N, C-alpha and C positions, 0 to 999 in steps of 0.2 A: 331423841339427835341423826338421827335421818333420813326425814323433813329436812332439818337444817344446811345438810348439803345437798341434800336435791334442789331446793331453794335457791344454798347459790349457787350451783352448775347452772343452771337452766341460765339463771340472773349472770351467767359469769359466758356465758352463750350467744345469749341473744348479746349481749353490747363486744363481742368480737365481733360478731357477724358485718353491724354496720364501719369498722376497718376500712375495708377494701374500701367499698364504693367512699369515705375520705377522702381514702389516698391517692388516689387518682386526682382530684382533681387539685389538691395542693400537694403534693408531689414533697416538698419540705418544707422546710421551713420560713417563712413569710412567701410562700407561694414560686409556684417555676422557676424562676431570681434574683431569690432568695433580695428582694428588697421592696415587697412588701403593695407591689402594685400587678393586677391579675388583666386589667385590660391597655391594646395596645391605642396610641396615639388614634390612629389610623380609624380604628371601631364605630360605627356605623350609625352605633346604640347612645354614644356618649354628643348631647349637646355642643353644639363649636360655638354659639356664647353662651354667657356663663354672669350675671349680677347682683343683685340683691333680689331685686323682683321677675327676670328674666331664666327661667323654668329652674322653679325654686317646687320643690314636691309643698312643704311645708312648714314654718319656722316656733321658734317659743323664744322665751326669753329668759337665761337660764343666770342665776343672782352670781354676780363675783369673776372672777378670775377662773378663766382656764386655758388650761389646755391639748389643743386640742385644733381634728381639720375635715373634712365633710367625710361622709363617706356616702359610696355611689353602686345603687347596684346596674 
């Protein structure tokens, strides 16, 4: 039985070590302003022009209808 307690203790410690680093990047639900947006509009890493063929890293056909938006890195 003590081996089970030891495994649970090690797993709990390892999972809690990652929590502080994650909290610094996302200080609250849906990002810093709560809007689900992390980059500022004047961020130089974001492309200015955007179309179906320009500044597209990859594309895939998805069957059916969906409700989603682009994901930027």
